[in-house]
Short mmCIF file of the C-alpha atoms (twelve columns), coordinates in Angstrom:
data_MODEL
# 
_entry.id   MODEL 
# 
loop_
_atom_site.group_PDB 
_atom_site.id 
_atom_site.type_symbol 
_atom_site.label_atom_id 
_atom_site.label_alt_id 
_atom_site.label_comp_id 
_atom_site.label_asym_id 
_atom_site.label_seq_id 
_atom_site.Cartn_x 
_atom_site.Cartn_y 
_atom_site.Cartn_z 
_atom_site.pdbx_PDB_model_num 
ATOM 1   C CA . MET A 1   -13.664 -21.367 31.890 1 
ATOM 2   C CA . SER A 2   -16.161 -21.809 34.687 1 
ATOM 3   C CA . ARG A 3   -15.495 -20.167 38.047 1 
ATOM 4   C CA . ILE A 4   -15.724 -23.685 39.508 1 
ATOM 5   C CA . SER A 5   -12.936 -26.134 38.784 1 
ATOM 6   C CA . PRO A 6   -14.188 -28.785 36.329 1 
ATOM 7   C CA . GLN A 7   -14.462 -32.515 36.971 1 
ATOM 8   C CA . PRO A 8   -12.153 -34.536 34.696 1 
ATOM 9   C CA . ARG A 9   -12.951 -38.090 33.649 1 
ATOM 10  C CA . ASP A 10  -10.442 -39.381 36.148 1 
ATOM 11  C CA . GLY A 11  -12.301 -39.605 39.448 1 
ATOM 12  C CA . ALA A 12  -15.749 -38.920 37.980 1 
ATOM 13  C CA . SER A 13  -18.686 -40.949 39.281 1 
ATOM 14  C CA . PRO A 14  -20.334 -43.585 37.037 1 
ATOM 15  C CA . ASN A 15  -23.356 -41.406 36.222 1 
ATOM 16  C CA . VAL A 16  -21.124 -38.462 35.334 1 
ATOM 17  C CA . LEU A 17  -19.014 -40.704 33.103 1 
ATOM 18  C CA . GLU A 18  -22.213 -41.863 31.399 1 
ATOM 19  C CA . ALA A 19  -23.164 -38.238 30.711 1 
ATOM 20  C CA . TYR A 20  -19.651 -37.484 29.435 1 
ATOM 21  C CA . GLU A 21  -19.847 -40.463 27.064 1 
ATOM 22  C CA . LYS A 22  -23.046 -39.080 25.504 1 
ATOM 23  C CA . ILE A 23  -21.702 -35.565 25.084 1 
ATOM 24  C CA . PHE A 24  -17.945 -35.969 24.584 1 
ATOM 25  C CA . GLY A 25  -17.382 -39.601 23.617 1 
ATOM 26  C CA . GLN A 26  -14.117 -41.006 24.932 1 
ATOM 27  C CA . ARG A 27  -12.437 -37.612 25.361 1 
ATOM 28  C CA . ASP A 28  -11.649 -36.089 28.718 1 
ATOM 29  C CA . PRO A 29  -13.780 -32.940 28.375 1 
ATOM 30  C CA . VAL A 30  -11.463 -30.999 30.676 1 
ATOM 31  C CA . ALA A 31  -8.310  -31.776 28.691 1 
ATOM 32  C CA . GLU A 32  -10.144 -31.588 25.338 1 
ATOM 33  C CA . PRO A 33  -13.173 -29.305 25.686 1 
ATOM 34  C CA . GLY A 34  -15.855 -28.783 23.063 1 
ATOM 35  C CA . THR A 35  -19.290 -30.123 22.116 1 
ATOM 36  C CA . SER A 36  -20.982 -30.836 18.798 1 
ATOM 37  C CA . THR A 37  -22.831 -27.505 19.012 1 
ATOM 38  C CA . GLY A 38  -19.626 -25.519 19.537 1 
ATOM 39  C CA . THR A 39  -19.900 -24.770 23.244 1 
ATOM 40  C CA . PRO A 40  -16.941 -25.345 25.585 1 
ATOM 41  C CA . GLY A 41  -18.959 -28.005 27.431 1 
ATOM 42  C CA . ASP A 42  -18.090 -26.762 30.899 1 
ATOM 43  C CA . TRP A 43  -21.746 -26.819 31.985 1 
ATOM 44  C CA . TRP A 44  -21.300 -30.599 32.176 1 
ATOM 45  C CA . THR A 45  -17.849 -30.605 33.739 1 
ATOM 46  C CA . THR A 46  -18.855 -28.006 36.333 1 
ATOM 47  C CA . TRP A 47  -21.994 -29.855 37.486 1 
ATOM 48  C CA . GLY A 48  -19.987 -33.075 37.250 1 
ATOM 49  C CA . ARG A 49  -18.518 -31.992 40.584 1 
ATOM 50  C CA . VAL A 50  -21.882 -32.788 42.209 1 
ATOM 51  C CA . PRO A 51  -23.250 -35.986 40.606 1 
ATOM 52  C CA . GLY A 52  -26.479 -35.898 42.594 1 
ATOM 53  C CA . ILE A 53  -27.437 -32.522 41.168 1 
ATOM 54  C CA . LEU A 54  -26.562 -33.623 37.644 1 
ATOM 55  C CA . ASP A 55  -28.881 -36.606 38.175 1 
ATOM 56  C CA . VAL A 56  -31.720 -34.319 39.238 1 
ATOM 57  C CA . PHE A 57  -31.385 -32.268 36.051 1 
ATOM 58  C CA . GLY A 58  -31.955 -35.333 33.936 1 
ATOM 59  C CA . HIS A 59  -34.522 -37.017 36.159 1 
ATOM 60  C CA . PHE A 60  -37.663 -35.641 34.550 1 
ATOM 61  C CA . THR A 61  -37.581 -35.842 30.771 1 
ATOM 62  C CA . GLY A 62  -41.152 -36.781 29.897 1 
ATOM 63  C CA . SER A 63  -43.483 -34.067 28.655 1 
ATOM 64  C CA . THR A 64  -46.653 -34.032 26.599 1 
ATOM 65  C CA . VAL A 65  -46.286 -30.338 25.782 1 
ATOM 66  C CA . ASP A 66  -45.788 -29.697 22.060 1 
ATOM 67  C CA . PRO A 67  -41.969 -29.545 21.572 1 
ATOM 68  C CA . LYS A 68  -42.333 -26.369 19.510 1 
ATOM 69  C CA . LEU A 69  -44.230 -24.629 22.304 1 
ATOM 70  C CA . LYS A 70  -41.695 -25.836 24.852 1 
ATOM 71  C CA . SER A 71  -38.817 -24.551 22.711 1 
ATOM 72  C CA . ILE A 72  -40.489 -21.164 22.330 1 
ATOM 73  C CA . ALA A 73  -40.886 -20.986 26.112 1 
ATOM 74  C CA . ILE A 74  -37.276 -21.919 26.846 1 
ATOM 75  C CA . MET A 75  -35.843 -19.578 24.209 1 
ATOM 76  C CA . ARG A 76  -37.830 -16.688 25.656 1 
ATOM 77  C CA . THR A 77  -36.701 -17.699 29.157 1 
ATOM 78  C CA . GLY A 78  -33.057 -17.628 28.084 1 
ATOM 79  C CA . TYR A 79  -33.501 -14.299 26.356 1 
ATOM 80  C CA . GLY A 80  -35.397 -12.767 29.267 1 
ATOM 81  C CA . CYS A 81  -32.812 -13.990 31.772 1 
ATOM 82  C CA . GLN A 82  -30.016 -12.628 29.554 1 
ATOM 83  C CA . SER A 83  -28.330 -15.987 29.123 1 
ATOM 84  C CA . GLN A 84  -26.533 -16.299 25.809 1 
ATOM 85  C CA . PHE A 85  -26.026 -20.004 26.480 1 
ATOM 86  C CA . VAL A 86  -29.657 -20.961 27.168 1 
ATOM 87  C CA . PHE A 87  -31.001 -18.766 24.370 1 
ATOM 88  C CA . SER A 88  -28.467 -19.889 21.763 1 
ATOM 89  C CA . GLN A 89  -28.707 -23.595 22.542 1 
ATOM 90  C CA . HIS A 90  -32.485 -23.628 22.434 1 
ATOM 91  C CA . CYS A 91  -32.614 -21.764 19.151 1 
ATOM 92  C CA . LYS A 92  -30.929 -24.925 17.836 1 
ATOM 93  C CA . VAL A 93  -33.424 -27.148 19.657 1 
ATOM 94  C CA . GLY A 94  -36.297 -25.151 18.204 1 
ATOM 95  C CA . ARG A 95  -34.880 -25.579 14.721 1 
ATOM 96  C CA . PHE A 96  -34.458 -29.328 15.357 1 
ATOM 97  C CA . VAL A 97  -38.131 -29.770 16.302 1 
ATOM 98  C CA . GLY A 98  -39.263 -27.865 13.213 1 
ATOM 99  C CA . LEU A 99  -39.857 -24.356 14.469 1 
ATOM 100 C CA . ALA A 100 -39.908 -21.809 11.651 1 
ATOM 101 C CA . GLU A 101 -36.887 -19.525 11.352 1 
ATOM 102 C CA . GLU A 102 -39.059 -16.417 11.499 1 
ATOM 103 C CA . LYS A 103 -40.346 -17.509 14.908 1 
ATOM 104 C CA . ILE A 104 -36.864 -18.178 16.236 1 
ATOM 105 C CA . ALA A 105 -35.755 -14.750 15.032 1 
ATOM 106 C CA . ALA A 106 -38.813 -13.033 16.540 1 
ATOM 107 C CA . ILE A 107 -38.467 -14.379 20.106 1 
ATOM 108 C CA . PRO A 108 -36.806 -11.147 21.351 1 
ATOM 109 C CA . TYR A 109 -39.646 -8.971  20.006 1 
ATOM 110 C CA . TRP A 110 -42.555 -11.392 20.049 1 
ATOM 111 C CA . ALA A 111 -45.042 -8.824  21.391 1 
ATOM 112 C CA . VAL A 112 -44.897 -6.832  18.141 1 
ATOM 113 C CA . SER A 113 -44.466 -9.813  15.796 1 
ATOM 114 C CA . ASP A 114 -47.121 -11.442 13.627 1 
ATOM 115 C CA . ALA A 115 -45.114 -14.681 13.477 1 
ATOM 116 C CA . PHE A 116 -46.886 -16.375 16.398 1 
ATOM 117 C CA . ASP A 117 -50.369 -17.847 16.663 1 
ATOM 118 C CA . ALA A 118 -52.693 -17.344 19.642 1 
ATOM 119 C CA . ASN A 119 -51.420 -20.397 21.555 1 
ATOM 120 C CA . GLU A 120 -47.786 -19.436 21.091 1 
ATOM 121 C CA . ARG A 121 -48.519 -15.892 22.231 1 
ATOM 122 C CA . ALA A 122 -50.196 -17.256 25.357 1 
ATOM 123 C CA . VAL A 123 -47.083 -19.310 26.146 1 
ATOM 124 C CA . LEU A 124 -44.827 -16.297 25.590 1 
ATOM 125 C CA . ALA A 125 -47.027 -14.129 27.800 1 
ATOM 126 C CA . TYR A 126 -46.879 -16.800 30.503 1 
ATOM 127 C CA . VAL A 127 -43.075 -16.888 30.282 1 
ATOM 128 C CA . ASP A 128 -42.853 -13.116 30.580 1 
ATOM 129 C CA . ALA A 129 -45.159 -13.052 33.593 1 
ATOM 130 C CA . THR A 130 -43.129 -15.820 35.227 1 
ATOM 131 C CA . ILE A 131 -39.744 -14.240 34.492 1 
ATOM 132 C CA . PHE A 132 -40.291 -10.486 34.467 1 
ATOM 133 C CA . GLU A 133 -43.156 -10.318 36.965 1 
ATOM 134 C CA . ASN A 134 -41.802 -13.065 39.247 1 
ATOM 135 C CA . GLY A 135 -44.771 -15.367 38.775 1 
ATOM 136 C CA . ARG A 136 -47.505 -12.718 38.940 1 
ATOM 137 C CA . VAL A 137 -49.567 -14.206 36.109 1 
ATOM 138 C CA . HIS A 138 -52.783 -12.412 35.176 1 
ATOM 139 C CA . ASP A 139 -55.960 -14.515 35.085 1 
ATOM 140 C CA . ARG A 140 -56.464 -13.683 31.406 1 
ATOM 141 C CA . VAL A 141 -53.031 -15.129 30.578 1 
ATOM 142 C CA . PHE A 142 -53.718 -18.271 32.579 1 
ATOM 143 C CA . ASP A 143 -57.154 -18.675 31.004 1 
ATOM 144 C CA . ALA A 144 -55.514 -18.473 27.580 1 
ATOM 145 C CA . LEU A 145 -53.232 -21.382 28.560 1 
ATOM 146 C CA . ARG A 146 -56.164 -23.428 29.841 1 
ATOM 147 C CA . ALA A 147 -57.804 -23.127 26.430 1 
ATOM 148 C CA . PHE A 148 -55.285 -25.531 24.876 1 
ATOM 149 C CA . LEU A 149 -53.215 -27.097 27.678 1 
ATOM 150 C CA . ASP A 150 -54.490 -29.446 30.369 1 
ATOM 151 C CA . GLU A 151 -53.402 -29.058 33.990 1 
ATOM 152 C CA . GLU A 152 -50.557 -31.567 33.756 1 
ATOM 153 C CA . GLN A 153 -49.192 -29.798 30.674 1 
ATOM 154 C CA . ILE A 154 -49.349 -26.431 32.420 1 
ATOM 155 C CA . LEU A 155 -47.330 -27.914 35.279 1 
ATOM 156 C CA . MET A 156 -44.792 -29.332 32.806 1 
ATOM 157 C CA . LEU A 157 -44.488 -25.989 31.040 1 
ATOM 158 C CA . THR A 158 -44.084 -24.180 34.367 1 
ATOM 159 C CA . TYR A 159 -41.377 -26.641 35.382 1 
ATOM 160 C CA . ALA A 160 -39.498 -26.124 32.109 1 
ATOM 161 C CA . ILE A 161 -39.600 -22.334 32.378 1 
ATOM 162 C CA . ASN A 162 -38.327 -22.350 35.949 1 
ATOM 163 C CA . MET A 163 -35.713 -25.039 35.364 1 
ATOM 164 C CA . TYR A 164 -34.202 -23.065 32.495 1 
ATOM 165 C CA . ARG A 165 -34.503 -19.868 34.479 1 
ATOM 166 C CA . PHE A 166 -32.289 -21.623 37.004 1 
ATOM 167 C CA . HIS A 167 -29.858 -22.723 34.287 1 
ATOM 168 C CA . ALA A 168 -29.769 -19.222 32.814 1 
ATOM 169 C CA . THR A 169 -29.013 -17.703 36.207 1 
ATOM 170 C CA . THR A 170 -26.344 -20.203 37.189 1 
ATOM 171 C CA . THR A 171 -24.494 -20.169 33.864 1 
ATOM 172 C CA . ARG A 172 -24.157 -16.411 34.265 1 
ATOM 173 C CA . ALA A 173 -23.239 -16.577 37.957 1 
ATOM 174 C CA . LEU A 174 -20.615 -19.274 37.456 1 
ATOM 175 C CA . LYS A 175 -19.473 -17.962 34.035 1 
ATOM 176 C CA . MET A 176 -20.145 -21.201 32.204 1 
ATOM 177 C CA . GLU A 177 -20.327 -21.776 28.467 1 
ATOM 178 C CA . TYR A 178 -21.345 -18.746 26.357 1 
ATOM 179 C CA . ASP A 179 -22.086 -16.767 29.520 1 
ATOM 180 C CA . ASN A 180 -18.398 -16.520 30.388 1 
ATOM 181 C CA . VAL A 181 -18.159 -12.899 29.262 1 
ATOM 182 C CA . PRO A 182 -16.960 -9.661  30.863 1 
ATOM 183 C CA . ASP A 183 -19.574 -7.651  32.721 1 
ATOM 184 C CA . ARG A 184 -20.896 -4.927  30.447 1 
ATOM 185 C CA . ILE A 185 -21.978 -2.619  33.274 1 
ATOM 186 C CA . VAL A 186 -18.747 -0.873  34.259 1 
ATOM 187 C CA . GLU A 187 -17.552 2.704   34.597 1 
ATOM 188 C CA . ILE A 188 -16.203 4.186   31.376 1 
ATOM 189 C CA . PRO A 189 -13.323 6.438   32.456 1 
ATOM 190 C CA . SER A 190 -13.251 10.076  31.399 1 
ATOM 191 C CA . PRO A 191 -11.041 10.767  28.369 1 
ATOM 192 C CA . ALA A 192 -7.623  12.347  28.774 1 
ATOM 193 C CA . THR A 193 -8.755  15.057  26.370 1 
ATOM 194 C CA . PRO A 194 -12.118 16.604  27.299 1 
ATOM 195 C CA . GLY A 195 -14.715 16.352  24.563 1 
ATOM 196 C CA . VAL A 196 -13.385 13.112  23.049 1 
ATOM 197 C CA . VAL A 197 -16.177 10.537  22.899 1 
ATOM 198 C CA . GLN A 198 -15.132 7.288   24.544 1 
ATOM 199 C CA . ASP A 199 -15.594 3.935   22.789 1 
ATOM 200 C CA . TRP A 200 -18.116 2.566   25.279 1 
ATOM 201 C CA . GLN A 201 -18.616 -0.584  23.193 1 
ATOM 202 C CA . SER A 202 -15.051 -1.746  23.759 1 
ATOM 203 C CA . TRP A 203 -14.515 -4.688  26.113 1 
ATOM 204 C CA . GLN A 204 -11.251 -3.115  27.293 1 
ATOM 205 C CA . TRP A 205 -13.045 -1.331  30.131 1 
ATOM 206 C CA . ALA A 206 -14.299 -4.625  31.528 1 
ATOM 207 C CA . GLN A 207 -10.701 -5.839  31.833 1 
ATOM 208 C CA . VAL A 208 -9.706  -3.032  34.215 1 
ATOM 209 C CA . LYS A 209 -9.066  -4.396  37.717 1 
ATOM 210 C CA . ASP A 210 -9.266  -2.524  41.012 1 
# 
């Protein structure tokens, strides 16, 4: 469950109801959560609290960037930003637009994979520079993009990367969808018996409260 109370159908604005209809049909997604892809659906019900923001998310949908390239970029963004939700959902999108399974599987280790062609590697390098180097993109990376994307397409790709960087960050911050998980970085207490190796993979430590 999101850290923000969800917006039920009752009292939702017309544009939010329209979005709910597309995703959930006639159900109240708060009383009966769940989407066709298996997520709880609370990304929608959380942002449903602020209809204007939800409108902004859907305002720009046109793009002339190859859908496979865009999917590769968004998957890598989700992975790099450590968002299970963004990464998982866009693996499905990539599959829908015809991306090969070996490419979907290789997104986490693309730099040492032979699955990607030169254009795809340029897109992945651009994502990494945007995400991991905070936009410090080397000229050689940008020149590689210019070789096959026009200026409008580069802007569209940049928008997509940063929009899904935002989604990845906020789903983690607000504990929405598949990012509603315990924090893994916690202290593992010393064992009662010295020398006994603790099970550091157990989620039980994350449940300990101050």
